[in-house]
KELO-280212 format. One record per residue (C-alpha): residue in three letters; chain; x, y, z. Coordinates in pm, whole numbers, plus 50000, padded with zeros to 5 digits. Each point is the difference from the previous one (the first is absolute). Layout:
ALA; A; X; Y; Z $
...
This chain:
MET; A; 43401; 62059; 92461 $
ASN; A; 50132; 49697; 50205 $
ILE; A; 50352; 49991; 50153 $
GLN; A; 50150; 49638; 49973 $
ASN; A; 50148; 49845; 50294 $
SER; A; 50381; 50046; 50077 $
ALA; A; 50213; 49761; 50140 $
ARG; A; 49861; 50010; 50373 $
LEU; A; 49701; 50238; 49962 $
GLY; A; 49630; 50043; 49862 $
PHE; A; 49825; 50306; 49910 $
ARG; A; 49659; 50115; 49954 $
LEU; A; 49832; 50344; 50005 $
MET; A; 49840; 50108; 50302 $
THR; A; 49672; 50141; 50059 $
GLU; A; 49768; 50154; 50253 $
ASN; A; 49950; 49663; 50120 $
ASP; A; 50337; 49986; 50141 $
ALA; A; 49962; 50266; 50265 $
GLN; A; 50069; 49764; 50276 $
LEU; A; 50351; 49908; 49856 $
LEU; A; 50081; 50348; 49953 $
TYR; A; 49930; 50094; 50355 $
GLU; A; 50205; 49710; 50124 $
LEU; A; 50296; 50125; 49811 $
ASP; A; 49952; 50329; 50144 $
GLN; A; 49999; 49890; 50365 $
ASP; A; 50391; 49927; 50018 $
PRO; A; 50156; 50341; 50102 $
ALA; A; 50311; 49875; 49838 $
VAL; A; 49820; 49976; 49697 $
MET; A; 49843; 50340; 50034 $
ALA; A; 50327; 50157; 50101 $
HIS; A; 50091; 50142; 49661 $
ILE; A; 49647; 50057; 49917 $
ASN; A; 49867; 50223; 50271 $
GLY; A; 50240; 49983; 50306 $
GLY; A; 49882; 49672; 50098 $
ILE; A; 49630; 50058; 50067 $
ALA; A; 49752; 49726; 49918 $
ASN; A; 49718; 50055; 49751 $
SER; A; 49648; 49939; 50146 $
MET; A; 49751; 49808; 49833 $
THR; A; 49776; 50333; 49957 $
ASP; A; 50337; 50144; 49860 $
ILE; A; 50022; 49688; 49743 $
GLN; A; 49611; 50004; 49917 $
GLU; A; 49990; 50382; 49965 $
ILE; A; 50316; 50094; 49852 $
TYR; A; 50234; 49745; 49853 $
ILE; A; 49714; 49760; 49828 $
PRO; A; 49851; 50310; 49799 $
ARG; A; 50360; 50095; 49908 $
LEU; A; 50069; 49653; 49890 $
ILE; A; 49663; 49983; 49825 $
SER; A; 50101; 50339; 49820 $
PHE; A; 50341; 49876; 49847 $
THR; A; 49939; 49633; 49937 $
HIS; A; 49940; 49928; 49640 $
LYS; A; 50048; 49600; 49951 $
GLU; A; 50039; 50044; 49613 $
LYS; A; 50307; 50245; 50059 $
GLY; A; 50136; 49820; 50278 $
TRP; A; 49950; 50282; 50246 $
GLY; A; 49922; 49917; 50364 $
LEU; A; 50125; 49815; 50284 $
TRP; A; 50128; 49642; 49924 $
HIS; A; 49950; 49772; 50280 $
THR; A; 50306; 49817; 50048 $
SER; A; 50010; 49654; 50172 $
LEU; A; 50211; 49716; 50052 $
LEU; A; 49970; 49721; 49753 $
SER; A; 50112; 49722; 50281 $
ASN; A; 49680; 50096; 50219 $
ASN; A; 49787; 50281; 49821 $
GLU; A; 50115; 50225; 50287 $
PHE; A; 49941; 50365; 49949 $
ILE; A; 50302; 50188; 50060 $
GLY; A; 49940; 50349; 49825 $
TRP; A; 49931; 50177; 49707 $
ILE; A; 50165; 50190; 49691 $
LEU; A; 49837; 50303; 49889 $
VAL; A; 49958; 50124; 49633 $
ARG; A; 49840; 50337; 49905 $
PRO; A; 50121; 50296; 49769 $
MET; A; 50229; 50234; 50182 $
GLY; A; 49842; 50321; 50116 $
PHE; A; 49668; 49824; 50025 $
PHE; A; 49866; 50148; 50307 $
GLU; A; 50185; 50368; 49960 $
GLY; A; 49791; 50094; 49686 $
ASN; A; 50302; 49925; 49708 $
LYS; A; 49951; 49635; 49935 $
ASN; A; 50246; 49845; 49783 $
THR; A; 49912; 49665; 49827 $
LEU; A; 50322; 49993; 49826 $
ASP; A; 50203; 49985; 50341 $
LEU; A; 49838; 49726; 50248 $
GLU; A; 50067; 50014; 50362 $
LEU; A; 50086; 49686; 50186 $
GLY; A; 49971; 49966; 50365 $
TRP; A; 50002; 49732; 50263 $
ARG; A; 49892; 49895; 50316 $
PHE; A; 50095; 49659; 50175 $
LYS; A; 49961; 49831; 50339 $
GLN; A; 50279; 50029; 50220 $
SER; A; 50042; 49639; 50009 $
SER; A; 50091; 49982; 49637 $
TRP; A; 50246; 50246; 50000 $
GLY; A; 50348; 49931; 49892 $
LYS; A; 49922; 49712; 49816 $
GLY; A; 49996; 50189; 49655 $
TYR; A; 49643; 49950; 49963 $
ALA; A; 49913; 50386; 49913 $
THR; A; 50285; 49998; 49764 $
GLU; A; 49850; 49690; 49831 $
ALA; A; 49662; 50117; 50018 $
ALA; A; 50086; 50359; 49866 $
GLN; A; 50196; 49860; 49706 $
GLN; A; 49727; 49746; 49879 $
VAL; A; 49728; 50255; 50015 $
ALA; A; 50222; 50269; 49794 $
ASN; A; 50115; 49734; 49761 $
THR; A; 49630; 49923; 49924 $
ILE; A; 49868; 50374; 49991 $
CYS; A; 50306; 50072; 49764 $
LYS; A; 49915; 49726; 49756 $
VAL; A; 49628; 50084; 49997 $
HIS; A; 50085; 50377; 49952 $
PRO; A; 50277; 50049; 49753 $
GLU; A; 49926; 50368; 50003 $
LEU; A; 50123; 50068; 50357 $
GLN; A; 50288; 50221; 50037 $
ALA; A; 50082; 49952; 50375 $
LEU; A; 49937; 49831; 50318 $
SER; A; 50048; 50212; 50308 $
ALA; A; 49997; 49964; 50362 $
THR; A; 49985; 50199; 50316 $
ALA; A; 50102; 49939; 50374 $
LEU; A; 50096; 50169; 50306 $
VAL; A; 50381; 50068; 50004 $
GLU; A; 50042; 49778; 50309 $
ASN; A; 49824; 49695; 49840 $
HIS; A; 50305; 49812; 49926 $
GLY; A; 49801; 49666; 49917 $
SER; A; 49794; 50210; 49708 $
LEU; A; 50310; 50147; 49874 $
LYS; A; 50173; 49674; 49976 $
VAL; A; 49691; 49870; 49799 $
MET; A; 50027; 50280; 49783 $
LYS; A; 50346; 49948; 49893 $
ASN; A; 49945; 49627; 49985 $
ILE; A; 49739; 50054; 49723 $
GLY; A; 50238; 50237; 49811 $
MET; A; 49871; 50333; 50125 $
LYS; A; 50214; 50293; 50002 $
TYR; A; 50015; 50283; 50240 $
ILE; A; 49834; 50311; 49872 $
LYS; A; 49965; 50269; 50311 $
ASN; A; 49931; 50060; 50344 $
TYR; A; 49668; 50174; 50060 $
ILE; A; 49723; 50082; 50245 $
TYR; A; 49731; 49758; 49984 $
ASN; A; 49652; 50185; 50116 $
ASP; A; 49737; 49757; 50154 $
PRO; A; 49721; 50053; 50259 $
CYS; A; 50227; 49884; 50250 $
GLY; A; 50247; 50293; 49928 $
ASP; A; 50296; 50065; 49785 $
HIS; A; 50299; 49746; 50000 $
ASP; A; 50341; 49981; 49821 $
ALA; A; 49980; 49766; 49721 $
VAL; A; 50176; 49875; 49696 $
LEU; A; 49893; 49913; 49653 $
TYR; A; 50137; 49705; 49805 $
ARG; A; 49949; 49934; 49639 $
LYS; A; 50056; 49718; 49712 $
SER; A; 50006; 50169; 49674 $
LEU; A; 49844; 49752; 49736 $
LYS; A; 50085; 50186; 49681 $
């Protein structure tokens, strides 16, 4: 599967060869603030944790993975859009409800890029997979930027919950867009 360019952005599926880009993105404490409290991931973390995770959920034909997002004007990498089944790592993978996520460089914030990218990826995924029932996203409660993107792409609030990860438990929200 390929994602067509949007008005300002280009897309390609990321691979293990993109470790340096993932590392660079994760070095900004502001970018990481609503991920793990602002702690930069080391290159060892990227290579030993995140690349194996990326490989485990990437499925080119289905469009699952991290979609490298770059500016068409200069081909600069500005972030990524995640697509994978909800519950993928919790043991209750739901291929009819795909999780969307995003992480963008601080220099690209406030310009509508995350919304444009998430919408372009979501539109393509929905066209290729008419059987999908929903698109979902989760974020920490205080991550107002991600909450705005969720609302901008038509997702609605579902619930507050405690998100468990290796860095600890966090107050999170779940948003969803029903497709049926």
